[in-house]
C-alpha positions in Angstrom: -12.5 6.0 -22.2 -10.6 3.3 -20.4 -7.3 5.0 -20.7 -8.5 8.2 -19.1 -10.0 5.9 -16.3 -6.6 4.3 -15.8 -4.9 7.5 -15.7 -7.0 8.6 -12.9 -6.5 5.4 -11.3 -3.1 5.8 -11.3 -3.3 9.3 -9.7 -5.5 8.1 -7.2 -3.4 5.2 -6.2 -0.5 7.7 -6.0 -2.6 10.1 -4.2 -3.9 7.8 -1.7 -0.7 5.4 -1.2 -0.7 4.2 2.4 -4.3 5.5 3.3 -4.9 1.9 4.8 -2.6 2.6 7.6 -4.5 5.6 8.8 -7.7 3.9 9.0 -9.2 3.1 12.5 -11.8 0.5 13.0 -14.1 1.6 16.1 -16.2 -1.4 17.5 -18.3 0.8 19.8 -21.4 0.4 18.0 -23.2 -2.9 16.7 -22.0 -2.0 13.4 -18.2 -1.1 13.1 -17.5 2.5 12.4 -14.3 3.0 10.1 -12.3 6.4 11.1 -9.7 8.0 8.8 -6.8 9.8 10.5 -6.3 12.5 8.2 -3.3 14.5 10.4 -1.4 11.1 10.7 -1.8 10.7 6.9 -0.8 14.0 6.0 2.0 14.1 8.8 3.6 10.7 7.4 3.9 12.2 4.0 5.0 15.8 5.0 1.9 17.3 3.4 0.4 18.9 6.4 0.5 22.5 4.6 -0.8 21.0 1.3 -4.3 22.6 0.8 -5.5 20.4 -2.3 -4.9 17.3 -0.7 -6.4 18.5 2.8 -9.5 19.7 0.7 -9.7 16.2 -0.7 -9.7 14.4 2.4 -12.1 16.7 3.9 -14.6 15.9 1.0 -17.8 13.8 1.2 -16.4 11.8 -1.9 -13.4 10.7 0.3 -15.7 9.9 3.1 -17.7 7.8 0.8 -14.5 6.2 -0.2 -13.4 5.5 3.4 -16.6 3.8 4.3 -16.5 1.7 1.1 -13.1 0.7 1.2 -12.4 0.6 4.7 -13.3 -2.8 5.9 -10.3 -5.1 6.2 -12.6 -7.9 4.5 -14.0 -7.3 1.5 -13.7 -7.9 -2.6 -10.7 -6.6 -3.8 -10.4 -4.7 -7.2 -7.6 -3.3 -9.6 -7.3 -0.1 -7.4 -6.5 -2.2 -4.2 -3.8 -4.0 -6.3 -2.4 -0.6 -7.6 -2.2 0.7 -4.3 -0.6 -2.2 -2.3 1.7 -3.6 -5.1 2.1 -1.2 -8.0 3.1 2.1 -6.3 6.8 1.8 -6.7 6.2 1.0 -10.0 4.4 4.2 -10.9 7.2 6.2 -8.9 9.8 4.2 -11.1 7.8 5.3 -14.2 7.5 8.9 -13.5 10.2 10.4 -15.9 9.7 7.8 -18.8 6.6 8.6 -20.6 6.7 5.7 -23.0 6.6 3.2 -19.9 3.8 5.3 -18.5 1.7 4.8 -21.6 2.4 1.1 -21.7 1.1 0.9 -17.8 -1.8 3.0 -18.6 -2.7 0.8 -21.6 -2.3 -2.6 -19.6 -4.7 -0.8 -17.0 -7.2 0.0 -19.6 -7.2 -3.2 -20.8 -7.8 -4.8 -17.4 -10.7 -2.3 -16.8 -12.0 -3.7 -20.1 -12.1 -7.2 -19.3 -13.3 -6.4 -16.0 -16.5 -4.9 -17.5 -16.6 -7.3 -20.6 -15.7 -10.8 -19.0 -17.5 -12.3 -21.9 -16.4 -10.3 -25.0 -18.2 -12.9 -27.5 -21.8 -12.2 -25.8 -22.7 -8.9 -26.8 -26.3 -7.4 -26.0 -27.8 -5.0 -28.6 -30.2 -2.6 -27.5 -33.4 -2.6 -29.2 -35.2 1.1 -29.6 -38.5 1.5 -28.3 -41.1 1.6 -31.2 -42.2 5.1 -32.0 -45.7 6.7 -31.3 -48.2 5.2 -33.8 -45.9 2.8 -35.2 -48.5 0.0 -34.5 -50.8 1.8 -36.9 -48.7 1.7 -39.8 -49.8 -0.8 -42.6 -46.2 -2.0 -43.8 -45.3 -3.5 -40.6 -46.1 -7.6 -40.9 -47.8 -8.7 -37.3 -45.2 -10.9 -35.2 -45.5 -14.2 -36.0 -46.7 -17.2 -33.9 -44.3 -19.0 -31.7 -43.6 -22.5 -32.3 -43.7 -24.1 -28.8 -42.1 -27.3 -30.2 -39.3 -25.3 -31.6 -38.6 -23.2 -28.6 -38.5 -26.5 -26.5 -36.1 -27.6 -28.9 -33.9 -24.6 -28.2 -34.1 -24.6 -24.4 -32.8 -28.4 -24.6 -29.9 -27.5 -26.9 -29.1 -24.5 -24.6 -29.2 -26.5 -21.4 -27.2 -29.3 -22.9 -24.5 -26.8 -23.7 -24.7 -25.1 -20.6 -23.8 -28.1 -18.4 -20.5 -28.6 -19.8 -19.6 -24.7 -19.6 -18.1 -23.0 -16.6 -20.4 -20.8 -15.1 -21.0 -17.3 -16.6 -21.1 -15.3 -13.7 -17.9 -14.1 -11.8 -18.5 -14.5 -8.1 -16.9 -11.9 -6.1 -14.8 -13.4 -3.5 -14.0 -11.6 -0.3 -10.2 -11.4 0.8 -8.2 -9.4 3.3 -7.5 -6.0 1.8 -3.5 -6.0 1.1 -2.1 -3.0 3.0 0.5 -1.9 0.5 3.9 -0.4 1.2 4.3 2.0 4.0 3.3 5.7 3.7 6.4 7.9 2.4 7.0 11.4 1.1 5.0 12.1 -1.9 7.0 13.7 -4.6 4.3 14.7 -7.3 2.2 17.2 -5.1 
């Protein structure tokens, strides 16, 4: 799953390389509006006649992409890093499948780590009881909770957590890197 996502991440990083240079921030309204200059993007890449990329840029998904990723100051992620710093690496790996596979696996590992920051904490889904299960005789009633033991466990947990770093990751906002200038694209 993560490797397939990593392949698409690389594809979109190549496809949208330099998109930030074609964003225009319009501050007429109370809330700034971000506009993507499609003609400039296609012209800089020499792809004005490319039907596929033109249709992608005209789609609703790309409009959502621009509104979500257009602000210059927001939380950055793996895609932003790929577009800004890894495009040259991706181009260099084009003719070398083992290097591409290695990079895809690295990206997949990063995606996995982003989604599972604490691998030792695993939550197991508990299925809902079936209809009429409460009428079965062989199921024992739920035992009474010992309030003293609950308090002991809470105190132990608090004592352990006070020395541990916070479990939640704070998404820190930063200035989104622009990446390398738009160049001609050889894969389309």
